[in-house]
C-alpha positions in Angstrom: 130.9 -9.5 65.3 132.7 -12.8 65.4 132.2 -15.7 67.9 135.9 -16.4 68.7 136.2 -14.0 71.6 138.2 -15.5 74.5 136.9 -14.6 77.9 139.3 -14.6 80.8 136.5 -16.0 83.0 133.0 -17.0 82.1 130.6 -14.2 83.0 133.3 -11.5 82.6 132.7 -9.1 79.8 134.7 -6.8 77.6 133.9 -3.1 77.1 134.5 -0.7 74.2 134.0 2.6 76.0 134.4 4.6 72.9 131.8 2.7 71.0 129.7 2.2 74.2 129.3 -1.5 73.6 129.6 -4.5 76.0 130.1 -8.1 75.0 130.2 -11.2 77.2 128.9 -14.6 78.2 125.4 -14.1 79.5 124.2 -17.6 80.3 126.5 -20.7 80.4 125.2 -24.1 79.2 125.3 -27.0 81.6 126.4 -25.2 84.7 124.5 -25.6 87.9 123.6 -22.5 89.9 124.4 -21.9 93.6 121.7 -22.1 96.2 120.1 -18.7 96.5 119.1 -17.0 99.7 115.5 -17.0 98.7 115.4 -20.8 98.7 115.4 -21.4 94.9 117.0 -24.8 94.3 120.1 -25.1 92.0 119.2 -25.2 88.3 121.2 -25.9 85.1 120.3 -24.9 81.5 121.3 -27.2 78.6 121.9 -25.8 75.1 118.5 -25.3 73.4 116.4 -24.7 76.5 116.6 -20.9 76.2 116.2 -19.7 72.6 117.6 -16.5 71.3 114.8 -13.8 71.0 113.9 -12.9 67.4 114.3 -9.3 68.3 117.3 -8.9 70.8 116.3 -5.4 71.7 113.6 -6.7 73.9 116.4 -7.7 76.3 117.4 -4.6 78.3 120.3 -4.5 80.7 120.4 -2.9 84.1 122.7 -2.6 87.2 122.4 -5.1 90.1 119.2 -6.6 88.5 117.4 -3.4 89.4 114.7 -3.0 86.7 114.4 0.7 87.6 118.0 1.3 86.6 118.3 0.4 82.9 121.6 1.3 81.2 121.3 -0.3 77.7 119.7 -2.8 75.3 120.9 -5.9 73.5 122.1 -5.5 69.9 123.0 -9.1 69.2 122.6 -12.5 71.1 124.4 -15.6 69.8 123.9 -19.2 70.8 127.5 -20.6 71.1 128.9 -23.9 72.5 129.7 -22.1 75.8 126.3 -20.4 76.2 124.4 -17.3 75.1 126.9 -14.5 74.2 125.3 -11.1 74.1 126.4 -7.6 72.8 124.8 -4.6 74.4 124.7 -0.9 73.5 125.1 1.3 76.5 122.6 4.2 76.6 123.9 7.8 76.2 122.5 8.7 79.6 123.9 9.7 83.0 123.3 6.2 84.2 125.1 4.7 81.1 128.1 7.0 81.7 128.1 6.0 85.4 128.1 2.3 84.5 131.2 2.8 82.2 132.9 4.6 85.0 132.0 1.8 87.5 133.4 -0.9 85.1 136.7 1.0 84.7 137.1 1.1 88.5 136.3 -2.6 88.8 133.0 -2.3 90.7 130.8 -4.3 88.3 132.5 -7.4 87.1 129.9 -9.9 85.9 127.2 -10.1 83.2 124.1 -11.9 84.5 120.9 -13.2 82.9 117.3 -12.7 84.0 114.9 -15.6 82.9 111.6 -17.4 83.4 111.7 -21.2 83.2 110.1 -24.4 84.4 111.9 -27.5 85.6 112.3 -30.9 84.1 109.9 -33.3 85.9 112.3 -36.1 85.7 115.3 -34.1 86.9 114.5 -31.1 89.0 118.1 -29.8 88.8 117.6 -29.1 85.1 115.5 -26.6 83.2 113.1 -27.9 80.5 112.6 -24.6 78.8 113.0 -21.0 79.6 112.7 -17.5 78.2 115.4 -14.7 78.4 113.7 -11.5 79.8 116.7 -9.3 80.7 120.2 -9.0 81.9 122.1 -7.2 84.7 125.7 -6.0 85.4 126.5 -7.4 88.9 129.4 -7.9 91.3 128.6 -11.6 91.7 125.7 -13.9 90.8 124.0 -17.2 91.2 126.3 -19.0 88.8 130.1 -19.2 89.3 130.5 -18.2 85.7 127.8 -15.9 84.4 126.1 -14.9 87.7 122.6 -16.0 86.5 119.6 -14.8 88.5 117.4 -17.9 88.8 113.9 -16.6 89.4 111.5 -17.8 86.8 110.3 -21.0 88.3 108.2 -18.9 90.7 105.1 -18.2 88.5 102.3 -17.3 90.9 102.1 -16.2 94.5 99.2 -16.8 96.9 98.1 -13.9 99.0 100.2 -13.7 102.2 98.9 -14.1 105.7 98.2 -10.9 107.6 100.8 -9.9 110.2 100.4 -11.5 113.5 101.5 -9.7 116.7 102.9 -12.0 119.4 103.6 -10.6 122.8 106.6 -11.8 124.8 106.0 -11.3 128.6 108.6 -9.6 130.7 111.4 -12.0 131.6 110.3 -14.6 128.9 112.9 -15.9 126.5 113.0 -13.9 123.2 113.0 -15.7 119.9 116.4 -17.2 119.1 118.8 -14.6 117.7 116.5 -11.6 118.3 117.5 -8.5 120.3 115.6 -5.3 120.8 114.8 -3.7 117.5 116.3 -6.6 115.5 114.8 -8.0 112.3 115.4 -11.5 110.9 114.4 -13.0 107.5 114.2 -16.8 106.7 112.7 -19.0 104.1 111.7 -22.7 103.9 110.5 -24.9 101.1 108.4 -28.0 101.7 108.3 -31.2 99.5 105.5 -29.8 97.3 107.5 -26.8 96.4 105.6 -24.3 98.6 108.0 -21.6 99.9 107.3 -19.7 103.1 109.2 -16.4 103.8 109.1 -15.2 107.4 110.1 -11.8 108.7 110.4 -11.2 112.5 110.8 -7.8 114.1 111.3 -7.1 117.8 109.8 -3.8 119.0 110.7 -1.6 122.0 109.6 -2.8 125.5 106.4 -1.4 126.8 105.3 -1.0 130.5 101.6 -0.7 131.5 100.1 1.2 134.5 100.4 -1.9 136.7 104.2 -2.0 136.0 104.0 -5.1 133.8 106.6 -5.0 130.9 105.9 -6.7 127.6 108.1 -7.3 124.5 106.3 -7.2 121.2 107.5 -9.3 118.3 105.9 -8.9 114.9 106.0 -11.9 112.6 105.1 -11.7 108.8 104.7 -14.9 106.8 104.6 -14.9 103.0 103.6 -18.2 101.3 104.6 -18.7 97.6 103.2 -21.7 95.6 105.0 -22.4 92.3 103.0 -23.4 89.2 104.1 -24.6 85.7 104.5 -21.6 83.4 103.3 -21.4 79.8 106.6 -21.1 77.6 104.7 -19.1 75.0 103.2 -16.6 77.4 105.4 -16.2 80.5 103.0 -13.9 82.4 102.8 -13.7 86.1 100.0 -12.6 88.3 100.6 -9.6 90.4 101.6 -10.2 94.0 100.3 -8.0 96.9 103.0 -6.3 98.9 102.9 -7.3 102.6 101.7 -4.4 104.7 104.8 -4.5 106.8 107.2 -3.9 103.9 108.5 -0.5 103.1 108.5 -1.0 99.3 108.6 1.8 96.8 107.2 0.0 93.7 104.3 1.6 91.8 101.0 1.3 93.7 100.9 -1.5 96.3 101.9 -4.4 94.0 105.1 -5.9 92.6 105.7 -7.8 89.5 107.2 -11.3 89.2 110.7 -9.9 88.6 110.9 -7.8 91.7 108.7 -9.9 94.0 111.6 -11.7 95.7 113.4 -8.4 96.0 110.4 -6.9 97.8 110.3 -9.8 100.2 114.1 -10.4 100.8 115.5 -6.9 100.1 112.8 -4.4 101.1 112.0 -6.2 104.3 115.5 -5.3 105.4 116.6 -2.3 103.4 113.6 -0.8 101.7 115.2 -1.2 98.3 112.9 -3.2 95.9 115.2 -3.0 92.9 117.8 -5.5 93.9 117.0 -8.9 92.5 120.3 -10.8 93.4 119.8 -12.5 96.7 122.6 -15.1 97.0 124.4 -17.0 99.6 127.9 -15.6 100.4 130.3 -18.3 99.2 133.8 -17.0 100.2 137.0 -17.7 98.4 139.3 -17.5 101.4 139.2 -17.6 105.2 138.5 -20.3 107.7 136.1 -22.9 106.2 135.8 -21.1 102.9 135.0 -23.1 99.8 138.0 -21.7 97.9 140.6 -22.5 100.6 141.2 -26.0 99.3 139.8 -25.6 95.8 141.4 -22.5 94.2 144.7 -23.5 92.4 147.4 -20.8 92.6 148.8 -19.5 89.3 152.3 -20.9 88.8 154.8 -18.5 87.2 158.0 -20.5 87.7 161.2 -18.7 88.7 160.8 -15.0 89.5 163.4 -12.4 88.4 166.0 -12.0 91.1 168.3 -9.5 89.4 170.2 -9.5 86.1 173.0 -12.0 85.3 176.3 -10.8 86.7 178.5 -9.0 84.2 182.2 -9.0 85.1 183.7 -5.5 85.7 187.4 -6.1 86.3 188.5 -9.0 84.0 187.3 -7.3 80.7 189.7 -4.4 81.5 192.8 -6.7 81.5 194.7 -8.8 79.0 192.9 -12.2 78.8 194.1 -15.6 77.7 193.6 -19.4 78.2 195.1 -21.2 81.2 196.9 -24.4 80.1 198.8 -25.5 83.2 198.5 -25.7 87.0 201.4 -23.3 87.4 202.9 -20.7 85.2 206.6 -19.5 85.2 208.2 -16.6 83.5 210.9 -14.0 84.1 211.4 -10.2 84.0 214.3 -7.8 83.9 215.2 -6.2 87.1 217.9 -4.2 85.3 217.1 -3.7 81.7 219.8 -3.4 79.0 220.6 0.3 78.4 222.5 2.3 75.8 224.4 5.5 76.3 226.1 8.2 74.2 229.2 7.0 72.4 232.3 9.1 71.4 232.9 7.2 68.2 235.9 5.5 66.5 238.1 3.5 68.7 236.4 4.7 71.9 234.9 2.3 74.4 231.3 1.2 73.7 229.0 1.9 76.7 227.6 -1.2 78.5 225.7 -2.1 81.6 224.9 -5.4 83.5 221.3 -6.5 82.9 219.7 -8.6 85.6 216.6 -10.8 85.6 214.4 -12.6 88.1 212.0 -15.6 87.8 208.3 -15.0 88.1 205.8 -17.7 89.1 202.0 -17.5 89.2 199.6 -20.0 90.8 196.0 -20.4 89.7 193.0 -20.1 91.9 190.4 -22.9 92.0 186.6 -22.3 92.5 184.0 -25.1 92.9 180.5 -25.8 94.1 178.6 -29.2 94.4 175.1 -30.3 95.3 173.4 -33.7 95.8 170.1 -33.2 94.1 167.0 -35.5 94.5 166.7 -37.5 91.2 162.9 -36.8 91.2 163.7 -33.5 89.6 164.9 -35.4 86.6 162.4 -38.3 86.7 159.5 -35.9 86.7 160.9 -33.6 84.1 161.5 -30.6 86.4 164.5 -29.6 84.4 163.7 -25.9 84.5 164.5 -26.0 88.2 168.0 -27.5 87.5 168.7 -25.1 84.7 167.9 -22.1 86.9 170.0 -23.7 89.7 173.1 -24.1 87.6 172.7 -20.7 85.9 172.8 -19.0 89.3 175.8 -21.1 90.3 177.6 -20.0 87.2 176.7 -16.4 88.0 178.3 -16.9 91.4 181.5 -18.1 89.8 181.6 -15.1 87.5 181.2 -12.7 90.4 183.5 -14.3 92.9 186.3 -14.8 90.4 186.0 -11.2 89.2 186.2 -9.9 92.8 189.2 -12.2 93.4 191.0 -10.7 90.4 190.3 -7.1 91.8 192.0 -8.2 95.1 195.1 -9.3 93.2 195.3 -6.0 91.3 195.0 -4.0 94.5 197.6 -6.1 96.2 200.1 -5.8 93.3 199.6 -2.1 92.6 202.0 0.7 93.5 200.4 2.7 96.3 200.8 6.5 96.8 198.8 9.4 98.1 197.1 12.0 95.9 199.9 14.5 96.7 199.6 18.3 96.7 199.0 21.1 94.3 195.5 20.1 93.2 193.8 23.2 91.7 190.8 24.6 93.5 187.5 23.4 92.2 188.8 20.0 91.1 187.0 17.2 92.9 188.8 14.5 94.9 187.8 11.8 92.5 189.1 13.7 89.5 192.3 14.6 91.2 193.0 10.9 92.0 192.2 9.7 88.5 194.4 12.4 87.0 197.3 11.7 89.4 197.1 8.0 88.9 197.0 8.4 85.1 200.0 10.7 85.1 202.0 8.1 87.2 201.1 5.3 84.8 202.3 7.5 81.9 205.5 8.3 83.8 206.1 4.5 84.1 206.1 4.2 80.3 202.6 2.7 80.1 199.3 4.0 78.7 196.4 4.3 81.2 193.3 2.5 80.0 191.0 2.3 83.0 190.2 3.5 86.5 188.4 1.4 89.1 186.9 4.0 91.5 185.3 3.8 94.9 181.5 4.4 94.9 181.7 7.6 97.0 184.1 9.2 94.5 182.1 8.0 91.6 179.0 9.8 92.9 181.0 13.0 93.0 182.2 12.2 89.5 178.6 11.8 88.2 177.5 15.2 89.7 180.3 17.0 87.8 179.2 19.0 84.8 179.9 17.3 81.5 182.1 20.2 80.1 184.2 20.1 83.2 184.6 16.3 83.0 185.9 16.4 79.5 188.2 19.3 80.3 189.8 17.5 83.2 190.2 14.1 81.5 191.1 15.2 78.0 193.9 17.4 79.2 195.4 14.5 81.3 194.6 11.2 79.8 194.6 12.4 76.2 198.3 13.4 76.5 199.4 10.1 75.0 197.1 9.6 71.9 194.1 11.7 72.4 191.8 8.7 72.7 189.7 9.6 75.7 186.8 7.4 74.6 189.0 4.2 75.2 189.6 5.1 78.8 187.0 3.4 81.1 185.9 4.7 84.5 184.2 1.8 86.4 182.7 2.1 89.9 183.3 -0.9 92.1 182.2 -1.6 95.7 185.5 -3.7 96.2 187.6 -0.5 96.1 187.9 1.1 99.5 186.3 4.5 100.1 188.4 7.4 98.8 190.6 5.3 96.6 191.2 5.0 92.8 193.1 2.3 90.9 194.4 3.5 87.5 195.9 0.8 85.3 197.3 0.0 81.9 195.7 -3.0 80.2 199.1 -4.6 79.5 200.2 -4.4 83.2 198.1 -7.4 84.3 196.3 -10.3 82.7 193.5 -12.8 83.6 194.0 -16.3 82.3 191.1 -18.9 82.7 190.8 -22.6 81.9 188.7 -22.8 78.8 185.1 -23.7 79.5 185.1 -22.5 83.2 183.0 -23.0 85.0 182.9 -26.7 83.9 179.7 -28.6 84.8 180.2 -32.2 86.0 177.3 -34.6 87.0 177.2 -38.1 88.2 174.5 -40.6 89.4 174.3 -41.4 93.1 172.5 -44.7 92.5 172.9 -46.1 96.1 171.0 -43.1 97.5 168.8 -42.1 94.6 170.4 -38.8 93.8 172.1 -36.9 91.1 175.4 -35.0 91.9 175.9 -31.7 90.1 179.0 -29.6 90.4 180.8 -26.7 88.8 184.6 -26.2 88.7 186.5 -23.1 87.5 190.2 -22.2 87.3 191.6 -18.7 87.0 195.0 -17.1 87.3 196.1 -13.4 87.8 199.4 -12.3 86.3 200.6 -9.0 87.6 203.4 -8.5 85.0 204.1 -4.7 85.5 203.3 -3.3 88.9 204.3 0.2 87.9 201.5 0.1 85.4 199.0 -0.2 88.3 198.7 2.9 90.4 196.5 2.9 93.5 195.9 6.5 94.6 194.8 7.1 98.2 194.3 10.0 100.6 197.6 11.6 101.7 199.1 10.1 104.9 
């Protein structure tokens, strides 16, 4: 297995459930542990202080540092620049299956080492040498990265003092923080390294025959004196279990590995298998360490909807705008021919008439005075997104403006009568509008339909849809696929606009929207602006038919 695995966070591990293998950072080099609840001072391991065992299988792995809950053994342990990286095989047992299930559900997140060690005399915050004895899968540990359980500098334990009962007379002040039936646990370490663990339990009040009430408090002190371990033979003398502890270890003794659990865990819960006893360092909340330390992940601009795609303008004739105003003309009375009798008879004639047509353009613009720090500090991504959204706004508003011009210039009429039974209102209005465009010597090419009618259209069976439209719109050339039906919220409820492409045009100044920027030196700003110009040419109103409800 290669060394180049990238861990999302030191101490996290990867699992191959099918192969029943786990790989992760077991012990980080050069990282100082947290202060544990059992009073063990912070410790850091440099590379080389903990050698790789010749036979990695001696390192078993359990859950929550509970030696009575093994779930696998090490197959490979590698000494890397980051620390000891271990690969474990998960046992084919019920416990192993349960661990894989716990990992999938996110219960066990960290891989944590179990060691014995002695401290550097010159620098007590560093380990001089140590020995890897096991590993555990935990939710959190003594190290911020690999969740190390720092235990091994406790090599021998002296016998503990016998429990001492201290009576508290009625009315006397109880020990600080104790209530009836309450239990507290505390530790203290003096300058010589001797650690005293104290358990206090308040019993129920008792009243004697004379009516005097007393409150009993039981105090148990356990004194631990550290010694320097032999790195070749890291053996530990057995420690006697205090008579007040409800421990379930074999016989009446505990080993070095579960001694602290017997004191700090069993004294409160009766569970001797839990070795991790760590201070709760919170990541959030009032006064939490992480409140001012954790840096949020920055993802930049979040998605706020797709870029606007014009719906109306692509349906029309399109061209470039070259002047502020546009002038043209149209026939109000077209030249016409008639039947002619022939030789020497009068040739038919009529009086054609014209009228001028003028179209004005519509201007769109937007401008912003932007702090120049965005540019000075290279925050150009912000400006790019800013101007992209401004250009989107121009596309949408100019498209809606064009729809308004089409609706205002269209010929308006109700749907009429004689619609066959079973034909929906939306289909009836599309068909009537298409027939009116055809009757005006134009070819219908699109229908802009109100959302309520479009919903009805979408619920119509496919075969019925084709039958309705092919019969009507295909009358001209049989090209139904070129006819577009577009829903648009700008069309009033119950209305349909059917049009011919040639009946109206959209003409835009090339490059719109045009970006303009300038320096505001006097005030330390950068002015950014967009300008767009567009013109609507309604050239043939009869080719635009707006079909509404009957009056």
